[in-house]
VEXSE-958848 format. One line per 10 residues: number of its first residue (from 1); for each residue y, z, x of N, C-alpha, C. Coordinates in steps of 0.02 Angstrom, whole numbers, m for minus. Layout:
N
NUM = Y/Z/X/Y/Z/X/Y/Z/X; ...
! end
This chain:
114
1 = m2708/m1471/m3660/m2705/m1429/m3719/m2741/m1464/m3776; m2778/m1426/m3815/m2814/m1456/m3870/m2765/m1479/m3924; m2789/m1521/m3968/m2747/m1550/m4020/m2716/m1496/m4065; m2652/m1505/m4079/m2616/m1458/m4120/m2591/m1496/m4181; m2594/m1465/m4240/m2571/m1499/m4299/m2496/m1513/m4294; m2474/m1565/m4328/m2404/m1585/m4327/m2359/m1528/m4351; m2380/m1493/m4403/m2340/m1438/m4430/m2333/m1382/m4378; m2387/m1366/m4344/m2386/m1314/m4294/m2342/m1334/m4235; m2346/m1397/m4215/m2306/m1423/m4160/m2231/m1419/m4178; m2214/m1438/m4239/m2145/m1433/m4262/m2120/m1361/m4259
11 = m2162/m1316/m4282/m2144/m1245/m4281/m2135/m1219/m4210; m2180/m1239/m4165/m2175/m1218/m4096/m2111/m1244/m4063; m2094/m1306/m4076/m2033/m1336/m4048/m1973/m1298/m4075; m1972/m1283/m4139/m1916/m1247/m4169/m1907/m1179/m4136; m1961/m1142/m4128/m1958/m1076/m4096/m1934/m1080/m4024; m1961/m1127/m3986/m1943/m1133/m3915/m1870/m1154/m3908; m1848/m1202/m3949/m1778/m1224/m3945/m1730/m1167/m3962; m1747/m1128/m4013/m1704/m1071/m4032/m1698/m1023/m3973; m1753/m1009/m3939/m1750/m964/m3881/m1710/m994/m3823; m1719/m1057/m3810/m1683/m1090/m3756/m1607/m1086/m3769
21 = m1587/m1102/m3830/m1516/m1102/m3847/m1489/m1031/m3845; m1527/m984/m3871/m1504/m914/m3873/m1501/m882/m3804; m1551/m893/m3763/m1557/m857/m3700/m1528/m894/m3639; m1527/m961/m3641/m1509/m998/m3581/m1441/m1032/m3583; m1413/m1040/m3642/m1349/m1073/m3647/m1293/m1022/m3638; m1246/m1037/m3595/m1191/m992/m3581/m1129/m1010/m3623; m1140/m1026/m3685/m1086/m1047/m3729/m1092/m1008/m3794; m1044/m964/m3808/m1047/m923/m3868/m1049/m964/m3932; m1017/m1022/m3932/m1018/m1064/m3992/m1090/m1086/m4008; m1128/m1102/m3956/m1198/m1122/m3968/m1241/m1064/m3992
31 = m1222/m1003/m3975/m1260/m945/m3997/m1252/m933/m4072; m1204/m967/m4103/m1192/m958/m4175/m1235/m1003/m4218; m1274/m1047/m4188/m1315/m1092/m4228/m1384/m1063/m4240; m1414/m1085/m4294/m1483/m1068/m4310/m1522/m1133/m4316; m1578/m1138/m4282/m1621/m1196/m4289/m1661/m1185/m4353; m1649/m1228/m4403/m1680/m1218/m4468/m1745/m1257/m4478; m1751/m1314/m4443/m1810/m1354/m4454/m1816/m1406/m4397; m1877/m1427/m4385/m1891/m1482/m4340/m1938/m1529/m4376; m1920/m1593/m4377/m1962/m1643/m4410/m1980/m1697/m4358; m2045/m1702/m4344/m2069/m1753/m4298/m2079/m1819/m4334
41 = m2063/m1873/m4299/m2076/m1939/m4327/m2152/m1950/m4330; m2173/m2002/m4364/m2244/m2016/m4372/m2281/m2022/m4307; m2249/m2053/m4257/m2282/m2061/m4192/m2268/m2002/m4145; m2232/m1952/m4169/m2215/m1891/m4133/m2174/m1903/m4070; m2138/m1959/m4067/m2096/m1974/m4010/m2025/m1950/m4019; m2006/m1934/m4080/m1939/m1911/m4095/m1942/m1849/m4137; m1901/m1800/m4120/m1896/m1738/m4159/m1825/m1731/m4184; m1817/m1732/m4250/m1752/m1717/m4279/m1748/m1641/m4284; m1698/m1613/m4250/m1689/m1541/m4249/m1630/m1524/m4293; m1644/m1489/m4348/m1592/m1471/m4395/m1567/m1401/m4379
51 = m1501/m1394/m4379/m1470/m1330/m4364/m1416/m1315/m4416; m1400/m1252/m4423/m1348/m1231/m4469/m1302/m1182/m4433; m1240/m1181/m4454/m1193/m1133/m4426/m1134/m1128/m4474; m1098/m1072/m4468/m1038/m1063/m4507/m978/m1076/m4462; m925/m1101/m4492/m864/m1114/m4455/m828/m1172/m4487; m767/m1183/m4465/m730/m1240/m4492/m757/m1305/m4463; m737/m1360/m4492/m766/m1424/m4473/m754/m1442/m4399; m696/m1422/m4372/m683/m1439/m4302/m730/m1401/m4255; m745/m1339/m4271/m791/m1299/m4231/m861/m1329/m4237; m880/m1346/m4297/m947/m1374/m4309/m955/m1440/m4272
61 = m903/m1482/m4274/m905/m1546/m4239/m909/m1536/m4163; m872/m1487/m4138/m873/m1471/m4066/m943/m1450/m4044; m974/m1408/m4084/m1042/m1384/m4068/m1091/m1443/m4070; m1083/m1487/m4118/m1128/m1545/m4122/m1121/m1588/m4059; m1060/m1599/m4037/m1049/m1639/m3976/m1080/m1604/m3916; m1075/m1538/m3912/m1105/m1502/m3856/m1181/m1509/m3857; m1211/m1504/m3916/m1283/m1512/m3922/m1305/m1581/m3899; m1267/m1632/m3919/m1285/m1700/m3898/m1280/m1709/m3823; m1228/m1679/m3792/m1220/m1685/m3720/m1275/m1647/m3682; m1298/m1592/m3711/m1348/m1550/m3678/m1420/m1570/m3696
71 = m1429/m1622/m3735/m1495/m1642/m3759/m1544/m1650/m3701; m1524/m1684/m3648/m1569/m1695/m3591/m1590/m1630/m3558; m1542/m1586/m3547/m1558/m1521/m3517/m1603/m1480/m3562; m1587/m1478/m3626/m1627/m1439/m3674/m1698/m1467/m3677; m1704/m1533/m3678/m1770/m1565/m3680/m1810/m1549/m3617; m1776/m1550/m3560/m1810/m1533/m3497/m1835/m1461/m3498; m1794/m1415/m3521/m1814/m1345/m3526/m1872/m1337/m3576; m1869/m1374/m3630/m1923/m1372/m3679/m1988/m1395/m3647; m1984/m1447/m3607/m2043/m1474/m3573/m2075/m1424/m3526; m2034/m1381/m3496/m2061/m1330/m3450/m2096/m1273/m3487
81 = m2078/m1263/m3551/m2108/m1208/m3588/m2167/m1229/m3632; m2173/m1295/m3642/m2227/m1319/m3685/m2274/m1364/m3646; m2337/m1357/m3657/m2386/m1398/m3623/m2412/m1450/m3674; m2372/m1503/m3682/m2394/m1556/m3727/m2392/m1622/m3689; m2432/m1668/m3712/m2440/m1732/m3678/m2375/m1772/m3676; m2342/m1779/m3732/m2281/m1819/m3736/m2227/m1777/m3769; m2175/m1764/m3734/m2118/m1726/m3760/m2074/m1773/m3801; m2059/m1755/m3863/m2019/m1800/m3904/m1946/m1801/m3884; m1912/m1856/m3897/m1840/m1859/m3891/m1811/m1815/m3946; m1753/m1786/m3932/m1723/m1739/m3980/m1660/m1769/m4009
91 = m1655/m1765/m4075/m1594/m1785/m4110/m1572/m1724/m4150; m1511/m1700/m4136/m1484/m1642/m4171/m1447/m1665/m4233; m1462/m1633/m4289/m1428/m1648/m4352/m1411/m1582/m4387; m1352/m1580/m4415/m1332/m1520/m4451/m1369/m1517/m4517; m1396/m1460/m4533/m1431/m1448/m4595/m1380/m1426/m4647; m1368/m1468/m4695/m1317/m1453/m4746/m1348/m1424/m4809; m1410/m1406/m4806/m1445/m1379/m4865/m1413/m1316/m4893; m1393/m1270/m4850/m1363/m1208/m4873/m1295/m1221/m4907; m1256/m1266/m4878/m1192/m1285/m4909/m1203/m1312/m4979; m1253/m1356/m4985/m1268/m1387/m5049/m1290/m1333/m5099
101 = m1331/m1287/m5078/m1353/m1233/m5123/m1294/m1191/m5147; m1247/m1176/m5101/m1188/m1137/m5121/m1146/m1175/m5172; m1138/m1240/m5162/m1099/m1281/m5210/m1133/m1281/m5278; m1198/m1288/m5279/m1236/m1289/m5342/m1229/m1223/m5377; m1235/m1168/m5339/m1227/m1101/m5369/m1158/m1093/m5401; m1106/m1117/m5367/m1038/m1112/m5394/m1031/m1153/m5458; m1062/m1212/m5459/m1059/m1254/m5518/m1095/m1221/m5576; m1155/m1195/m5563/m1195/m1163/m5615/m1160/m1102/m5644; m1129/m1063/m5601/m1097/m1001/m5623/m1023/m1011/m5641; m999/m1072/m5636/m930/m1086/m5655/m878/m1056/m5609
111 = m897/m1046/m5545/m852/m1014/m5497/m811/m1064/m5457; m815/m1127/m5472/m778/m1176/m5432/m787/m1246/m5459; m755/m1291/m5427/m757/m1361/m5449/m815/m1399/m5417; m847/m1368/m5367/m902/m1402/m5334/m878/m1438/m5276
! end
């Protein structure tokens, strides 16, 4: 495959991972997540995959543990759908950006303590 920009590769990985989780995972809890971003390391050997979901902390923690356990399987499936020279290792991280935005909105509008 010809050279692909880092930004395009990140976008492709995000799209493929979202499809794999949505279509191939037989766990309803995993279907509740949204892949929000993928950030490749400088050497493109590691991909931090940011996801968001709603739920209480115990559900969110449970989903995070499932993602970590399934990382190898998900990476293998990703490798079958993408034709790239080196498939990055995947690290799942919860994207807390939306939570932070909601807190800031509440502070600005005086709707809560933050």
